[in-house]
C-alpha positions in Angstrom: 52.1 -94.4 67.7 50.6 -97.8 68.6 47.0 -98.5 68.0 44.9 -101.3 69.4 42.2 -102.4 67.1 39.4 -105.1 67.6 40.4 -106.4 71.0 37.9 -109.2 71.8 38.0 -112.1 74.2 35.4 -114.9 73.7 32.9 -115.1 76.6 34.2 -118.5 77.8 37.7 -117.1 78.3 37.0 -113.7 79.8 38.3 -112.8 83.2 41.6 -114.7 82.8 43.8 -111.7 82.0 44.4 -112.4 78.3 43.3 -109.0 77.1 44.9 -107.2 80.0 48.2 -108.9 79.2 48.0 -108.0 75.6 47.2 -104.4 76.3 50.0 -104.2 78.9 52.5 -105.7 76.3 51.5 -103.0 73.7 51.7 -100.1 76.2 55.0 -101.3 77.6 56.4 -101.5 74.0 55.1 -98.0 73.3 56.6 -96.6 76.6 60.0 -98.1 75.8 59.9 -96.4 72.4 58.4 -93.2 73.6 55.3 -93.6 71.5 51.7 -92.9 72.3 49.0 -95.6 72.5 45.5 -94.8 71.4 42.4 -96.9 70.9 38.7 -96.3 70.0 36.1 -98.3 71.8 32.6 -98.7 70.5 31.3 -100.7 73.5 31.7 -97.8 75.9 29.3 -99.0 78.6 31.2 -102.3 79.0 34.8 -101.3 78.1 35.4 -98.1 80.0 36.2 -99.6 83.4 38.5 -102.2 81.7 40.5 -99.6 79.9 40.6 -97.2 82.9 42.0 -100.1 85.0 44.9 -100.3 82.6 45.7 -96.6 82.7 43.7 -95.3 79.8 41.8 -92.0 80.0 38.9 -91.0 77.8 40.0 -88.0 75.8 37.0 -87.7 73.4 33.5 -89.3 73.2 31.1 -88.8 70.3 28.0 -90.4 68.9 28.2 -92.3 65.5 25.2 -92.3 63.3 23.1 -89.6 65.1 23.3 -87.0 62.3 23.5 -89.1 59.2 20.2 -89.7 57.4 21.7 -92.7 55.5 22.6 -94.5 58.8 20.0 -97.2 59.4 21.1 -98.5 62.8 20.7 -96.9 66.2 23.4 -94.3 67.0 26.1 -95.5 69.4 28.9 -93.9 71.4 32.5 -94.1 70.5 35.2 -93.3 73.1 38.8 -92.4 72.1 41.1 -93.3 74.9 44.8 -92.8 75.5 47.5 -93.9 77.9 49.5 -90.9 78.9 53.2 -91.2 79.2 55.1 -89.4 82.0 56.5 -87.1 79.2 53.1 -86.2 77.9 
């Protein structure tokens, strides 16, 4: 399995294809090895269209912090997304 963690592009460099190229490189490597690629996104409102454009599909979404009395921040959504291989 390949996992993409903490993918961030600074504001001044966004829109140049850096993140897309990195994600494609990882998914291509995973495809060549017959492995799955998963990622979790905490910025669901912003990132969903980006990951969908690269072939990822949301397989699970949940709220983090909504049922924990020790959590002091506002709850926020987490999306778990996966690229499906032809063999899946």
